C-alpha positions as a printed Julia matrix, in Angstrom:
369×3 Matrix{Float64}:
 -102.04  -80.01  -44.71
 -104.1   -78.27  -41.97
 -104.39  -74.67  -41.71
 -102.59  -72.79  -38.79
 -104.32  -70.15  -36.53
 -102.42  -67.47  -38.15
 -103.43  -68.52  -41.56
 -107.1   -68.42  -40.65
 -106.71  -65.19  -39.29
 -104.85  -63.96  -42.29
 -107.82  -65.04  -44.26
 -110.08  -63.12  -42.01
 -108.25  -60.04  -42.42
 -109.55  -59.98  -46.21
 -113.17  -59.71  -44.62
 -114.66  -56.29  -43.95
 -117.33  -55.27  -41.95
 -119.84  -53.91  -44.35
 -120.75  -50.53  -42.57
 -117.32  -49.73  -41.08
 -115.45  -51.1   -43.91
 -112.65  -52.25  -42.36
 -111.05  -55.81  -41.51
 -112.68  -57.62  -38.98
 -109.23  -58.23  -37.6
 -108.27  -54.69  -37.62
 -111.49  -54.09  -35.87
 -110.75  -56.82  -33.35
 -114.2   -58.57  -34.01
 -112.53  -62.11  -34.39
 -112.2   -63.32  -30.93
 -111.56  -67.02  -31.4
 -109.99  -68.99  -33.71
 -109.87  -73.27  -33.53
 -108.28  -75.58  -35.73
 -108.98  -79.48  -35.87
 -107.6   -80.85  -39.0
 -109.88  -79.49  -41.84
 -112.37  -78.11  -39.78
 -112.19  -74.67  -38.37
 -114.02  -73.0   -35.63
 -114.35  -69.08  -35.18
 -116.07  -66.78  -33.24
 -116.74  -63.22  -34.31
 -118.27  -60.58  -32.05
 -120.73  -58.15  -33.64
 -120.57  -54.52  -32.96
 -124.03  -54.79  -32.06
 -126.61  -57.23  -30.93
 -128.83  -58.41  -33.89
 -126.7   -56.55  -36.45
 -128.88  -56.46  -39.67
 -125.91  -57.52  -41.59
 -124.8   -60.24  -39.48
 -125.48  -62.97  -42.27
 -123.25  -61.08  -44.84
 -120.38  -61.19  -42.2
 -120.97  -64.84  -41.38
 -120.93  -65.79  -44.96
 -117.99  -63.75  -46.07
 -116.04  -65.02  -43.19
 -116.63  -68.7   -44.22
 -116.13  -68.06  -47.67
 -112.6   -66.79  -46.98
 -111.67  -69.55  -44.48
 -112.83  -72.01  -47.28
 -111.05  -70.38  -50.09
 -107.72  -70.55  -47.74
 -107.82  -74.49  -47.69
 -110.32  -75.39  -44.76
 -113.07  -78.16  -45.64
 -115.74  -77.21  -42.98
 -116.12  -73.79  -41.37
 -118.09  -73.06  -38.36
 -119.0   -69.49  -37.55
 -120.34  -68.18  -34.3
 -121.44  -64.92  -33.63
 -121.77  -63.27  -30.6
 -121.71  -59.46  -29.66
 -118.94  -56.89  -28.29
 -118.99  -56.23  -24.53
 -119.52  -52.62  -23.36
 -115.74  -52.33  -23.09
 -114.9   -53.78  -26.45
 -117.47  -51.27  -27.67
 -115.81  -48.22  -26.07
 -112.5   -49.43  -27.11
 -113.56  -49.65  -30.71
 -115.09  -46.15  -30.58
 -111.97  -44.75  -29.25
 -110.23  -46.47  -32.07
 -112.39  -45.13  -34.88
 -112.53  -41.53  -33.29
 -108.88  -41.44  -33.39
 -109.33  -42.11  -37.33
 -112.25  -40.19  -38.02
 -112.3   -38.24  -41.45
 -112.28  -34.51  -41.53
 -115.82  -32.71  -41.68
 -115.41  -29.51  -40.03
 -117.57  -26.6   -38.43
 -115.19  -24.0   -39.38
 -115.5   -21.63  -42.31
 -112.03  -21.93  -43.49
 -110.63  -25.25  -44.85
 -108.61  -27.43  -42.48
 -105.18  -28.81  -43.06
 -105.78  -32.44  -44.31
 -109.19  -32.04  -45.67
 -108.1   -30.8   -49.37
 -108.29  -34.68  -50.38
 -112.27  -34.6   -50.12
 -114.0   -32.56  -52.44
 -117.4   -30.8   -50.67
 -120.04  -30.5   -53.05
 -123.68  -29.04  -52.06
 -126.79  -29.94  -54.26
 -129.43  -26.98  -54.08
 -132.85  -25.69  -55.5
 -134.69  -22.82  -55.48
 -138.05  -24.66  -54.63
 -139.32  -28.25  -53.91
 -140.47  -30.48  -56.49
 -137.75  -30.26  -59.02
 -136.39  -33.72  -57.72
 -133.21  -32.23  -56.56
 -132.77  -35.12  -53.94
 -133.14  -37.96  -56.59
 -130.49  -35.9   -58.69
 -128.09  -36.1   -55.68
 -128.7   -39.42  -54.96
 -128.04  -40.56  -58.78
 -125.31  -38.56  -58.94
 -123.48  -40.04  -55.6
 -124.43  -43.28  -57.02
 -122.75  -42.8   -60.63
 -119.79  -41.41  -58.68
 -119.45  -44.31  -56.79
 -119.83  -46.42  -59.82
 -116.71  -44.83  -60.99
 -114.85  -46.17  -58.14
 -114.8   -42.88  -55.98
 -115.45  -42.76  -52.28
 -118.73  -41.11  -51.69
 -120.23  -39.81  -48.67
 -123.78  -38.39  -48.74
 -125.33  -36.14  -46.2
 -129.3   -35.66  -46.48
 -129.16  -32.28  -44.78
 -132.83  -31.58  -45.61
 -133.94  -32.13  -41.95
 -137.52  -31.45  -42.35
 -137.97  -33.0   -45.73
 -135.68  -35.78  -45.66
 -136.21  -38.33  -48.75
 -132.47  -40.12  -49.33
 -133.57  -43.08  -47.25
 -136.91  -43.52  -49.44
 -134.7   -43.01  -52.52
 -132.24  -45.46  -51.78
 -134.68  -47.71  -49.99
 -132.89  -48.04  -46.56
 -134.58  -49.65  -43.9
 -131.9   -50.09  -41.48
 -130.4   -47.81  -38.58
 -127.11  -46.45  -38.09
 -125.02  -48.54  -35.53
 -123.89  -45.99  -32.7
 -120.62  -46.6   -30.75
 -120.44  -44.54  -27.52
 -122.06  -41.37  -29.33
 -119.92  -42.21  -32.66
 -122.25  -42.73  -35.58
 -121.3   -45.25  -38.22
 -123.19  -43.99  -41.5
 -125.07  -46.83  -43.59
 -122.95  -47.99  -46.42
 -125.3   -48.98  -49.45
 -124.93  -48.86  -53.04
 -121.27  -48.05  -52.97
 -121.77  -44.89  -50.63
 -121.81  -43.73  -46.76
 -125.13  -42.06  -46.25
 -126.39  -40.18  -43.11
 -129.92  -38.86  -42.84
 -132.33  -37.57  -40.42
 -134.58  -40.22  -41.7
 -132.87  -42.94  -40.0
 -133.31  -41.63  -36.78
 -136.97  -41.15  -36.62
 -140.11  -43.61  -36.84
 -141.19  -44.09  -40.42
 -142.7   -41.0   -42.03
 -142.71  -39.23  -38.84
 -142.9   -35.4   -39.33
 -139.78  -33.48  -37.75
 -141.47  -30.53  -35.67
 -138.13  -28.61  -34.5
 -137.13  -25.16  -34.34
 -133.96  -23.4   -35.23
 -131.6   -24.63  -32.47
 -132.59  -28.19  -32.68
 -131.9   -27.96  -36.42
 -128.18  -26.58  -35.7
 -127.57  -29.44  -33.26
 -128.7   -32.23  -35.48
 -126.41  -30.51  -38.11
 -123.64  -30.74  -35.55
 -124.18  -34.24  -34.94
 -123.87  -34.99  -38.86
 -120.69  -33.27  -38.66
 -118.98  -33.81  -35.39
 -120.25  -37.32  -34.51
 -120.37  -39.47  -37.56
 -117.32  -41.83  -38.72
 -116.57  -40.53  -42.27
 -113.87  -42.35  -44.22
 -110.71  -40.5   -43.77
 -110.03  -41.02  -47.66
 -113.21  -40.04  -48.99
 -113.22  -38.29  -52.4
 -116.59  -36.81  -52.44
 -119.0   -35.6   -49.88
 -122.37  -34.44  -51.15
 -124.75  -32.74  -49.37
 -128.37  -32.82  -50.44
 -129.91  -29.4   -49.01
 -133.32  -28.0   -48.41
 -134.74  -26.24  -51.16
 -134.72  -22.34  -51.01
 -132.71  -19.83  -48.95
 -133.54  -21.07  -45.36
 -131.68  -21.35  -42.09
 -130.27  -24.84  -43.14
 -128.58  -23.84  -46.51
 -127.38  -20.65  -45.2
 -125.77  -22.67  -42.05
 -124.22  -25.31  -44.25
 -122.76  -22.66  -46.65
 -121.28  -20.99  -43.85
 -119.84  -24.25  -42.16
 -118.44  -25.41  -45.59
 -117.66  -22.09  -47.14
 -115.3   -23.79  -49.98
 -118.0   -26.17  -51.37
 -118.94  -25.85  -54.62
 -122.65  -26.11  -55.6
 -125.0   -27.68  -58.6
 -128.18  -26.04  -58.65
 -130.93  -28.16  -59.85
 -134.13  -26.99  -61.6
 -136.79  -27.84  -64.18
 -137.04  -25.96  -67.71
 -140.5   -24.28  -66.08
 -140.02  -20.27  -65.95
 -141.25  -20.21  -62.13
 -138.53  -22.94  -61.32
 -136.08  -21.2   -63.07
 -136.65  -17.69  -61.46
 -136.74  -19.21  -57.99
 -133.42  -21.22  -58.51
 -131.62  -17.81  -59.41
 -132.41  -16.75  -56.05
 -130.73  -19.68  -54.45
 -127.75  -19.13  -56.66
 -127.8   -15.78  -55.72
 -127.22  -16.48  -52.1
 -124.65  -18.85  -53.1
 -122.47  -16.37  -54.86
 -123.37  -13.55  -52.23
 -121.55  -16.22  -49.94
 -118.67  -16.13  -51.71
 -119.22  -19.82  -52.73
 -118.94  -20.95  -56.67
 -121.71  -22.71  -58.61
 -120.02  -25.76  -60.56
 -122.95  -25.94  -62.8
 -126.48  -26.44  -63.51
 -128.83  -29.57  -63.78
 -132.1   -29.28  -65.88
 -134.17  -32.03  -64.39
 -137.33  -33.24  -66.08
 -136.29  -31.83  -69.45
 -137.96  -33.92  -71.78
 -140.01  -37.07  -72.43
 -138.25  -39.39  -74.84
 -141.09  -40.84  -77.25
 -141.06  -44.43  -78.6
 -140.18  -42.89  -82.19
 -137.05  -40.79  -80.98
 -138.63  -37.5   -80.85
 -138.74  -35.53  -77.77
 -141.66  -33.88  -76.05
 -141.15  -31.03  -73.36
 -143.92  -30.74  -70.88
 -142.2   -27.88  -68.88
 -141.15  -25.96  -72.0
 -137.52  -25.31  -73.1
 -134.42  -23.49  -72.16
 -134.51  -22.91  -68.48
 -131.59  -24.65  -67.39
 -129.62  -23.18  -70.39
 -130.85  -19.82  -69.51
 -129.95  -20.27  -65.76
 -126.17  -21.27  -66.78
 -125.91  -18.11  -68.9
 -127.22  -15.91  -66.09
 -124.33  -17.58  -63.87
 -122.0   -17.72  -66.4
 -121.43  -21.68  -65.72
 -122.22  -24.69  -67.71
 -125.28  -26.73  -68.22
 -124.01  -30.12  -66.58
 -126.89  -32.07  -67.87
 -130.44  -32.25  -68.72
 -132.19  -35.44  -67.28
 -135.43  -36.74  -68.94
 -138.61  -37.71  -67.45
 -138.81  -41.43  -67.18
 -141.54  -42.54  -64.98
 -140.53  -45.15  -62.64
 -137.28  -46.27  -62.15
 -136.95  -50.16  -62.31
 -134.7   -49.94  -59.24
 -131.44  -50.94  -58.17
 -130.52  -53.76  -55.76
 -127.8   -53.72  -53.24
 -125.64  -56.81  -53.73
 -124.48  -56.73  -49.94
 -127.72  -55.83  -48.14
 -130.31  -56.91  -50.71
 -131.93  -53.66  -50.16
 -133.68  -52.4   -53.37
 -133.43  -48.49  -54.22
 -136.66  -47.52  -56.01
 -135.5   -43.86  -56.95
 -131.97  -45.2   -58.45
 -131.59  -45.89  -62.17
 -129.22  -48.86  -63.13
 -125.95  -48.01  -65.29
 -127.79  -49.36  -68.17
 -130.89  -47.54  -68.09
 -131.18  -44.43  -70.46
 -131.44  -42.07  -67.45
 -128.64  -43.8   -65.79
 -126.64  -43.31  -68.56
 -127.13  -39.44  -68.45
 -126.4   -39.56  -64.68
 -122.85  -41.15  -65.75
 -122.22  -38.67  -68.15
 -123.15  -36.07  -65.5
 -120.83  -37.69  -63.21
 -118.17  -37.77  -65.65
 -118.4   -33.99  -66.39
 -118.31  -33.35  -62.46
 -115.3   -35.53  -61.97
 -113.46  -33.54  -64.96
 -114.32  -30.2   -63.5
 -113.17  -31.22  -59.83
 -110.03  -32.87  -60.9
 -111.29  -36.29  -60.02
 -109.96  -39.55  -61.99
 -112.3   -42.76  -62.16
 -111.01  -45.73  -60.21
 -110.81  -49.38  -61.1
 -112.67  -50.5   -58.08
 -115.91  -49.53  -59.25
 -119.28  -50.21  -58.03
 -121.68  -51.98  -60.43
């Protein structure tokens, strides 16, 4: 028995736009459906011409219709008109997630945990820690957002291997969705490896963009901020904007790194924010015989945790190059992420478990693997 147009539409309702993560039907992307016997033809309007994930959308739509009972499926891709894009932007704006500039936590935002990741100095692997923690939280089934707030020294795009640019709908920016998390970075808006030479007011405007003009999910569980190292304008600005956010302080065991990290932690406390815990990166090298070598010394993270009367959440080993992780949707490979079954990946999984426990978050079954 041939499918009806409504049955095809219901089949397509299960297919989501990979970036917006809403149904093609709900986003009004399905423009036409024709059924002739066992053959189905559909027209899908992409949010932007030449969408880099158009192949994924077409294939998923085809699979859904075939699974519903069609024998042949033809998917034609077009692009939304300007009027359709404006209507979609208005619809998304109405459901935009709560990211706020006010120092007082707004009603309705309690369901999202805000978590900053900071360090006293550069070179301690803070961004790698942030990205891998976000990935581990996403693998636990949490809905994770990641803001690369290091405007000058952005590195999250490189760590995640992202080469795409975000979709912009009438000044509403759709964060890129990779490895189970929604990501925004200054690196998405400048040519590859181009330096950002801005003064303070321009930095503030970019932060405003990340807060006000990005379409974050309404039901994010965790929103992480990868802060620049040190105690400069951007960490201070963000700390004031989201004063309720807790902080994870990253250091290495080396005494110099620990002393500088203590200054960053002191700023956090002076702004009446809380330190969730300490992550000691580059803690040791695991030798083939099971012994450990400590190239940067021992005890830095432990001492820093004792100083701030908080917990040493993880000691992450040096492991050379990561084998990388491939995103099953985009095909992108993240050179800076550690797979779940890698020894370092297991350390990050343990870190994520501790973070969830301290924040009162529970893993969900719909995990990203």
